N, C-alpha and C positions, 0 to 999 in steps of 0.2 A: 601339352599333355602332362597331367599330374600322375605320376606313378607312386603308388603306395607300396612301401616295402615292409617286410616283416622284421621282427626284432627278437632279441633274447635277453632275458634277465638271467644273471648267473651268480653263483657264489663260489669263491676260491678261498683256500686256506693254505696254511703251512703244514709241514710235516707233523708238528705237535698238535695242530688243531687249536691253537691258542688265539688266533685272530681270523675273522671272517670278513671278506670283502664282498660287497654286492656291486655289480656293474651291469651296464646294458650295452648291447652291441647289435649291429646288423649282420655280423659274421662272427659266429662263435669259434670256429676253427682258427681264423686269423687272429682274433682277440686272445684266445688261449695261447696260441703260439707266442704271442708278444709277451704275455705274462711269463711264460716258461723261459723265454730268451732274455728276460730282464729289462725289456723295453716296454712293459705293460703299465708303467705309471710309477710315480715317486712312492706312493704308499705300498703298493703291492711289492715293489723292489725292496723297500726298507724293511718290510716284515717277511720277506721270502715267501710270498703267496703265489704258489704255482700249481696247486692241486685243485682241478675243478671238480666240486663235489656236488653241484646242483645247477640245473638250468631249466628254463621254460621257454617255449617259443610262443610268440603272438603274431597274428596276421599283420598287425600295424606296429611300426616303431613307437607311435604315440601310446598304444596300449602297454608296450613294454616299459616305457618311461614311467607311466603311471604306476605300474606294479613295482618298479624299482623304488620309487619314492615311498610306497606303501611299506615295502619290506625293509627299507632303511630305517623306518620308525619302529620296527619291532624290537622287542627285547631279545637278548641273546638266546635265551631258552626257546623262544619261538622259532628262531632261525635254525637251531639245532634240531628241533622237532621236524621242521619241514625238510631238512636235509635227510634225516633219518627215515622219513617216510618213504623216499625213493631210493636211498642210498645207505641202508642200515650200517654198513661197515666203512662209510666215508672214503670209499675208494676213489682214486683219480679216474674220473670219467673219460679223460682225454689221454690217458697213460699210453695207449697204443696208436694215437692218431698221427704221430710224427716219427719218421725214421731218423731225422738229423739231430735229435735231441737226446 
């Protein structure tokens, strides 16, 4: 049996919004927790990227990966505009997801 699972494309940044990271995951809560806990990857840890400012859900992980690749090719201004469309103040969308952080 072949089970197709959905996926998320997300953007995280640091407190000063100087660096934007784009990633893909099948579990946005788990992956965000990893970033916030400092185990989210070398790049996000190095630049202290822990604020989830944007995410999109796709019914298939393949679609999410395609979107991630597309977004990674964007200029910074395009990424900023996409974030601002749904999150004008660049608030951490996962700020209240965890009690242990």
